[in-house]
C-alpha positions as CSV (number, residue, x, y, z in Angstrom):
1,M,0.1,0.0,0.0
2,G,2.9,2.6,1.1
3,R,4.4,1.9,-2.7
4,L,1.4,2.2,-4.4
5,L,0.2,5.4,-2.8
6,D,3.9,6.8,-3.3
7,A,3.6,5.8,-7.1
8,I,0.5,7.7,-7.1
9,E,2.1,10.8,-5.4
10,Q,4.8,10.8,-7.6
11,G,2.4,10.6,-10.8
12,F,3.9,7.2,-11.8
13,I,0.2,5.9,-11.9
14,P,-1.8,8.7,-14.0
15,A,-5.4,9.8,-13.4
16,G,-7.8,7.5,-15.5
17,S,-5.8,4.6,-14.0
18,V,-7.5,1.6,-12.3
19,V,-6.2,-0.9,-9.5
20,L,-8.0,-4.0,-9.5
21,V,-7.9,-5.8,-6.4
22,E,-8.9,-9.7,-5.7
23,A,-11.4,-8.4,-2.7
24,L,-11.5,-5.6,-0.8
25,D,-10.0,-7.5,2.5
26,R,-6.9,-7.8,0.3
27,F,-7.0,-3.7,-0.2
28,S,-6.5,-3.4,3.4
29,R,-7.0,-4.9,6.9
30,L,-6.5,-1.8,8.7
31,K,-9.3,-0.3,10.7
32,P,-12.2,1.1,8.5
33,M,-11.4,4.7,8.9
34,A,-7.7,4.2,8.2
35,A,-8.8,1.8,5.1
36,L,-11.5,4.9,3.9
37,R,-8.3,7.3,4.3
38,N,-6.0,5.0,1.9
39,L,-9.3,4.6,-0.6
40,E,-9.7,8.4,-0.5
41,E,-6.0,9.2,-1.0
42,I,-6.4,7.2,-4.0
43,V,-9.8,8.0,-5.7
44,S,-9.1,11.9,-5.1
45,K,-6.1,11.2,-7.8
46,G,-8.8,10.4,-10.4
47,I,-7.9,6.6,-10.3
48,E,-10.5,4.3,-9.8
49,V,-10.7,1.3,-7.5
50,I,-12.3,-2.1,-8.9
51,T,-12.7,-5.2,-6.6
52,L,-13.0,-8.3,-9.1
53,E,-14.8,-10.3,-6.3
54,D,-18.0,-8.6,-6.5
55,G,-17.7,-6.3,-9.2
56,Q,-17.6,-3.2,-7.0
57,R,-16.1,0.3,-8.6
58,Y,-14.7,3.0,-6.5
59,D,-13.9,6.4,-7.4
60,A,-14.5,10.3,-5.9
61,S,-18.3,9.5,-6.1
62,A,-18.5,6.4,-4.0
63,L,-17.5,8.5,-1.1
64,G,-20.9,10.0,-1.0
65,D,-23.3,7.5,-2.2
66,Q,-25.0,4.0,-0.5
67,R,-21.4,2.3,-1.5
68,L,-19.8,4.1,1.2
69,L,-21.8,1.9,3.8
70,Y,-21.1,-1.2,1.6
71,L,-17.6,-0.3,1.7
72,V,-17.5,0.5,5.8
73,M,-19.1,-2.9,6.3
74,K,-16.5,-4.7,4.0
75,A,-13.6,-2.9,5.6
76,Q,-14.8,-3.8,9.1
77,A,-15.2,-7.4,8.1
78,A,-11.7,-7.4,6.7
79,H,-10.2,-5.9,9.6
80,E,-12.0,-8.3,12.0
81,Y,-11.0,-11.4,10.0
82,S,-7.4,-10.1,10.2
83,A,-7.3,-10.1,14.0
84,R,-8.8,-13.3,14.5
85,L,-6.3,-15.1,12.1
86,S,-3.4,-13.2,14.2
87,T,-4.7,-14.0,17.2
88,R,-5.5,-17.9,16.1
89,V,-1.5,-17.9,14.8
90,L,-0.4,-16.5,18.1
91,G,-2.7,-19.2,20.1
92,S,-1.0,-21.7,17.7
93,Y,2.6,-20.6,18.5
94,A,1.9,-20.3,22.3
95,S,0.0,-24.1,22.4
96,R,3.0,-25.4,20.4
97,T,5.6,-24.0,22.9
98,A,3.5,-25.3,26.0
99,A,3.2,-28.5,24.5
100,A,7.4,-28.7,23.4
101,K,7.8,-27.8,27.3
102,A,5.8,-30.5,28.1
103,G,7.9,-33.2,25.9
104,G,4.9,-33.4,23.8
105,Q,5.4,-33.4,20.1
106,I,4.7,-30.5,18.1
107,K,4.2,-30.1,14.1
108,R,6.0,-26.9,12.4
109,R,8.5,-26.1,9.8
110,N,11.7,-27.7,10.5
111,P,15.0,-27.6,8.8
112,F,15.8,-29.5,5.9
113,W,16.9,-33.3,8.0
114,L,13.7,-32.9,9.9
115,T,10.3,-33.7,9.2
116,S,7.6,-31.3,10.2
117,E,7.1,-33.4,13.3
118,G,10.6,-33.1,14.5
119,R,11.7,-36.6,13.0
120,L,14.9,-37.2,11.6
121,I,15.3,-38.1,8.0
122,P,18.0,-40.6,7.8
123,E,19.6,-39.7,4.3
124,K,19.2,-35.5,4.9
125,A,20.7,-35.8,8.5
126,L,23.7,-38.0,7.0
127,V,24.3,-34.6,5.2
128,L,24.2,-32.7,8.4
129,Q,26.5,-34.9,9.9
130,Q,29.1,-35.0,7.1
131,A,29.2,-31.2,7.1
132,Y,29.9,-31.3,10.8
133,L,32.4,-33.8,10.8
134,S,34.1,-32.2,7.8
135,F,34.3,-28.7,9.2
136,S,35.5,-30.0,12.5
137,S,38.5,-31.7,10.6
138,G,39.3,-28.6,9.1
139,T,37.2,-28.4,5.4
140,P,36.4,-24.7,4.7
141,L,32.7,-23.5,4.4
142,R,33.5,-22.9,0.8
143,L,34.2,-26.6,0.1
144,L,31.3,-27.9,2.0
145,V,29.1,-25.6,0.0
146,T,29.8,-27.0,-3.2
147,Q,29.8,-30.7,-1.9
148,F,26.0,-30.4,-1.1
149,P,25.1,-27.5,-3.2
150,E,21.2,-28.9,-3.2
151,H,21.1,-28.4,0.8
152,F,23.3,-25.1,1.5
153,G,23.0,-22.4,-1.0
154,N,25.8,-20.4,0.1
155,R,28.4,-20.2,3.1
156,Q,25.7,-18.1,5.3
157,S,23.3,-20.9,4.7
158,L,25.9,-23.6,5.9
159,K,27.0,-21.4,8.9
160,H,23.0,-21.2,9.9
161,A,22.9,-25.0,9.8
162,L,25.8,-25.6,12.0
163,K,25.0,-22.8,14.3
164,N,21.0,-24.2,14.6
165,P,20.8,-25.9,17.9
166,A,18.1,-28.1,16.1
167,A,21.2,-30.3,15.2
168,I,21.3,-31.6,18.8
169,G,17.4,-31.6,19.6
170,H,16.8,-28.3,20.7
171,W,14.3,-25.3,19.6
172,Q,15.5,-21.8,19.7
173,R,12.8,-19.5,19.8
174,E,13.1,-16.4,17.9
175,H,10.8,-13.1,17.9
176,I,10.7,-9.8,15.7
177,V,11.8,-6.8,17.4
178,T,11.9,-2.8,16.0
179,E,14.1,-0.6,16.8
180,E,14.8,2.8,14.9
181,G,12.1,1.9,12.3
182,K,13.9,-1.5,11.3
183,R,12.6,-5.0,12.4
184,R,15.2,-7.6,13.1
185,R,15.0,-11.2,14.3
186,V,16.2,-12.0,17.9
187,K,16.7,-15.0,19.7
188,G,14.2,-15.9,22.4
189,E,13.8,-18.9,24.6
190,L,15.9,-22.5,24.2
191,I,13.5,-25.4,24.6
192,R,15.5,-28.4,24.9
193,D,14.9,-32.2,23.7
194,V,12.2,-31.3,21.0
195,F,13.4,-32.9,18.1
196,E,15.3,-36.0,17.6
197,A,19.2,-34.7,17.7
198,A,21.0,-35.5,14.6
199,I,24.5,-35.1,16.0
200,P,26.3,-35.5,19.6
201,E,26.6,-32.4,21.9
202,E,30.1,-32.9,22.2
203,L,30.4,-32.2,18.2
204,Y,28.2,-29.4,18.2
205,F,29.5,-27.1,20.6
206,Q,33.3,-28.1,19.1
207,V,31.7,-26.5,15.8
208,Q,30.6,-23.6,17.7
209,K,33.7,-22.7,19.1
210,L,35.5,-23.4,15.7
211,L,33.2,-21.0,14.2
212,A,33.8,-18.5,16.6
213,D,37.6,-18.7,16.2
214,Q,36.9,-18.1,12.4
215,S,35.3,-14.8,12.9
216,D,37.8,-13.3,15.4
217,P,40.2,-12.5,13.7
218,A,39.2,-13.2,10.4
219,H,41.2,-15.5,8.4
220,T,41.8,-15.6,4.9
221,V,39.7,-18.1,3.0
222,A,42.1,-19.9,0.0
223,R,40.1,-20.0,-3.0
224,K,42.7,-20.7,-5.7
225,F,45.9,-20.4,-3.8
226,P,46.5,-23.0,-0.9
227,L,49.0,-21.2,0.9
228,A,46.9,-17.9,1.1
229,G,46.7,-16.7,4.5
230,L,50.0,-18.5,6.0
231,L,52.4,-16.6,4.2
232,V,52.9,-13.3,6.1
233,C,55.3,-10.3,5.3
234,G,58.0,-9.9,7.7
235,S,58.0,-6.2,7.6
236,C,54.4,-5.1,8.0
237,G,52.5,-8.4,9.3
238,A,50.0,-8.3,5.9
239,N,49.5,-11.4,3.8
240,M,51.9,-12.1,0.9
241,V,49.8,-12.6,-2.4
242,L,50.3,-14.5,-5.4
243,L,51.4,-12.8,-8.6
244,K,51.1,-14.9,-12.1
245,G,53.6,-15.1,-14.2
246,G,53.5,-14.7,-17.6
247,R,53.6,-17.4,-20.1
248,G,56.9,-19.6,-19.4
249,Q,57.4,-17.3,-16.0
250,T,57.1,-18.8,-12.6
251,N,54.3,-17.6,-10.0
252,T,55.7,-15.4,-7.1
253,V,54.7,-14.2,-4.0
254,R,54.9,-10.6,-2.8
255,C,53.5,-8.1,0.4
256,S,50.1,-7.1,-0.5
257,K,50.7,-3.8,1.1
258,R,53.7,-3.0,-1.0
259,M,52.0,-3.8,-3.8
260,A,49.0,-1.6,-3.2
261,N,51.4,1.5,-2.2
262,T,55.1,1.1,-2.0
263,A,55.0,3.9,0.8
264,S,53.3,1.5,3.3
265,C,56.1,-1.2,3.4
266,T,59.9,-1.7,2.7
267,N,59.6,-5.4,1.8
268,Q,59.7,-5.5,-1.9
269,K,61.0,-8.9,-2.0
270,T,59.2,-11.5,-4.4
271,I,59.8,-15.0,-3.6
272,P,59.2,-17.8,-6.1
273,V,56.2,-20.1,-5.3
274,P,58.2,-23.6,-5.6
275,V,60.6,-22.2,-2.8
276,V,57.6,-21.2,-0.1
277,G,56.0,-24.6,-1.3
278,W,58.9,-26.7,-0.6
279,F,59.7,-25.0,2.7
280,F,56.1,-25.0,3.8
281,Y,56.1,-28.9,2.8
282,E,59.4,-29.4,4.7
283,T,58.2,-27.5,8.3
284,M,54.4,-27.8,8.4
285,K,53.9,-31.7,9.3
286,P,54.1,-31.3,13.0
287,F,52.3,-28.2,13.1
288,A,49.4,-30.2,10.9
289,F,49.5,-33.3,13.3
290,R,49.1,-30.8,16.3
291,A,46.1,-29.2,14.6
292,Y,44.8,-32.2,13.2
293,Q,45.0,-34.1,16.8
294,R,42.9,-31.4,18.0
295,T,39.9,-32.4,15.8
296,K,40.1,-35.4,17.6
297,L,39.1,-34.6,21.1
298,P,39.5,-36.8,24.3
299,E,36.8,-38.0,26.0
300,T,37.5,-35.1,28.7
301,Q,37.9,-32.7,26.7
302,R,34.7,-33.4,24.5
303,Q,32.8,-33.2,27.8
304,R,34.6,-29.9,28.6
305,I,33.5,-28.4,25.1
306,K,29.9,-29.7,25.7
307,L,29.6,-28.3,29.4
308,E,31.3,-24.9,28.5
309,G,28.6,-24.8,25.7
310,Q,25.6,-25.4,27.6
311,I,26.6,-22.9,30.4
312,D,26.9,-20.1,27.9
313,Q,23.4,-21.2,26.6
314,L,22.1,-20.9,30.0
315,R,24.0,-17.6,30.8
316,Q,22.2,-16.0,27.5
317,Q,18.6,-17.3,28.6
318,Q,19.1,-15.8,31.9
319,A,20.0,-12.6,30.2
320,R,16.9,-12.7,28.4
321,L,14.6,-13.9,31.7
322,R,16.7,-11.3,33.6
323,R,15.0,-8.4,31.6
324,L,11.5,-9.7,31.9
325,V,11.9,-9.6,35.7
326,L,13.4,-6.2,35.7
327,L,10.1,-4.8,33.6
328,D,7.6,-6.6,36.0
329,E,8.9,-7.6,39.7
330,D,5.7,-9.2,40.3
331,D,6.0,-12.1,37.3
332,V,6.4,-15.1,39.5
333,D,6.6,-17.6,36.7
334,A,9.6,-15.2,35.2
335,Q,11.6,-15.2,38.9
336,A,10.8,-19.3,39.1
337,D,12.3,-19.7,35.6
338,Y,15.3,-17.6,36.4
339,Q,16.2,-19.3,39.5
340,N,15.8,-22.7,37.6
341,L,18.3,-21.4,35.2
342,V,20.4,-20.5,37.8
343,H,20.5,-23.7,39.5
344,Q,21.3,-25.6,36.1
345,R,24.0,-23.5,35.6
346,Q,25.4,-23.9,38.9
347,S,25.1,-27.7,38.6
348,L,26.8,-27.7,35.3
349,E,29.9,-25.6,36.7
350,Q,30.1,-28.0,39.4
351,E,30.2,-30.8,37.3
352,L,32.9,-29.0,34.8
353,S,35.0,-27.7,37.8
354,A,35.0,-32.1,38.7
355,L,36.7,-32.7,35.4
356,P,40.3,-33.6,35.5
357,T,42.6,-30.4,34.8
358,T,45.1,-32.4,32.8
359,L,44.3,-32.9,29.1
360,D,44.8,-36.0,27.8
361,V,45.6,-36.4,24.3
362,E,43.8,-38.7,21.9
363,E,46.5,-40.7,19.9
364,V,46.4,-40.0,16.0
365,P,47.4,-43.3,13.7
366,A,50.2,-42.7,11.5
367,Q,48.3,-43.9,8.5
368,E,45.2,-41.6,9.4
369,F,47.1,-38.6,9.6
370,Y,49.1,-39.5,6.1
371,R,45.8,-40.1,4.5
372,F,44.6,-36.4,5.9
373,L,47.6,-34.8,4.4
374,R,47.2,-36.3,1.0
375,G,43.6,-35.2,1.1
376,D,42.3,-31.8,0.1
377,P,45.2,-29.2,0.2
378,F,42.7,-26.3,1.2
379,A,41.2,-28.3,4.1
380,I,45.3,-29.0,5.4
381,T,46.0,-25.1,5.3
382,N,42.8,-24.0,6.6
383,L,43.6,-25.9,9.7
384,L,47.1,-25.0,9.9
385,Q,46.0,-21.1,9.6
386,L,43.1,-21.5,12.3
387,A,45.9,-23.2,14.7
388,G,48.0,-20.1,13.9
389,Y,51.1,-21.8,11.5
390,R,52.7,-19.3,9.8
391,I,55.8,-18.2,7.5
392,I,57.4,-15.1,7.7
393,C,58.9,-14.1,4.8
394,N,61.6,-11.2,5.1
395,Q,62.6,-8.8,3.0
396,T,66.3,-10.5,3.0
397,G,64.6,-13.6,1.6
398,E,64.7,-15.2,4.9
399,L,61.8,-18.0,5.7
400,V,60.9,-18.3,9.5
401,V,58.1,-20.4,10.8
402,S,55.9,-19.4,13.7
403,P,55.3,-20.3,16.2
404,D,58.6,-22.1,16.7
405,D,57.5,-24.3,19.7
406,L,57.1,-27.4,17.9
407,V,60.5,-29.8,16.4
408,S,60.5,-29.8,12.8
409,T,63.1,-30.7,10.2
410,I,64.1,-27.1,9.8
411,T,62.5,-23.7,11.2
412,A,64.2,-21.2,8.7
413,A,66.1,-21.0,5.5
414,Q,67.3,-18.4,3.4
415,Y,66.0,-18.0,-0.2
416,V,69.4,-16.9,-2.3
417,G,68.3,-16.5,-5.7
418,Y,67.9,-18.5,-9.1
419,Q,70.9,-20.3,-10.7
420,R,70.6,-19.9,-14.4
421,R,73.0,-22.8,-15.2
422,S,71.1,-25.5,-13.5
423,G,67.5,-23.8,-13.4
424,L,67.1,-24.3,-10.1
425,W,66.4,-22.0,-6.7
426,E,69.1,-22.2,-4.4
427,I,67.9,-22.1,-0.4
428,R,70.4,-22.3,2.2
429,L,69.8,-23.7,5.5
430,P,70.9,-22.8,8.8
431,D,73.9,-25.4,9.0
432,G,75.5,-23.7,5.6
433,N,74.2,-26.2,3.7
434,S,72.2,-25.3,0.4
435,V,69.1,-27.4,-1.0
436,H,68.4,-26.7,-4.9
437,V,64.5,-27.1,-6.0
438,D,62.9,-26.5,-9.5
439,K,59.2,-25.9,-10.6
440,H,57.9,-29.0,-9.5
441,A,58.4,-28.0,-5.5
442,N,55.1,-26.2,-6.4
């Protein structure tokens, strides 16, 4: 209606035009006087409104004859119908909420892996399980979207599924609030054990922690160059970016800040990709093993993550209920619900404090780890990036691993240059010996 009135006001719909409406209740479900004002604004511009259901024509003359009474009656009926419909929807929502809290089955629109009654659809639940397991093992969101395009249209829809507590059987209620004229969804009450769970709670909360780690600080999502985000300028800390070589030329990496503005960084060194590729391969294995091992959490650590996630959920629910209690101190039900949440949180906190403080380590078979290394290179570098592994590229040509808290074959090397006679790049090791690599080190 707002767009229609605006178009008429600006002259896009000129006098002599006709607005066709299926029925009067499709024209407006506002109170009769408000509906009349909208109609008057339209017909006063020389535009007719025709309701196809009954063939009535409304123009400026209709506001002064018996059609006005007919219009008021229809507008009142439309408004009352809208009010009844809204009451039924709210009543249905309230009854489903009460049934869910009581442990009964409800029917609603659910995520793709659940039926409307909250039962798992086995083949679709398997997709969700694979997405959780793959993401927890380092597979980037972008690759998961390409693997399951029929279920995830983009990274945002995948993240929404990974964050949805329906995966562990809980119903996260939401409601619409209007702030400064803008409507947005906010989280409401969390009702537990409403649906069939698709994944264990330990895996769910592990993924929540990984998602939080990815967003702060934001990491580089490699698309074509697997080492993107792992190579850092030693002078300014910016990422080193890939420079495509021309015909017969080798790809190199260079500081992104230096490329954008020569005054912003002094590091003008370009390093061939085969050189950083060789250095990466020689240094990354112990870091990759530690990062991969962390995805295979021992039982104690899984329980810790699960309890911390449950406590965080309860804190969020407490914050929402606290606002209700402050608004109405006489709301006995809200106070009782708040105290119940406090007791639940305290119980979980006691359980958490009782867990052993020493973290046992889950053993990863060597065969399984090397199968991971032979897999998707983007998954490997994504996991390394999240674990903090970086290769510092200095303007002297020196390459240094950060952090240096693990024993590796080497932790630093010096790129010397290209040997034209042999057609190889020379890399000098800390012990004084040299290594020569060719384009196949890429």
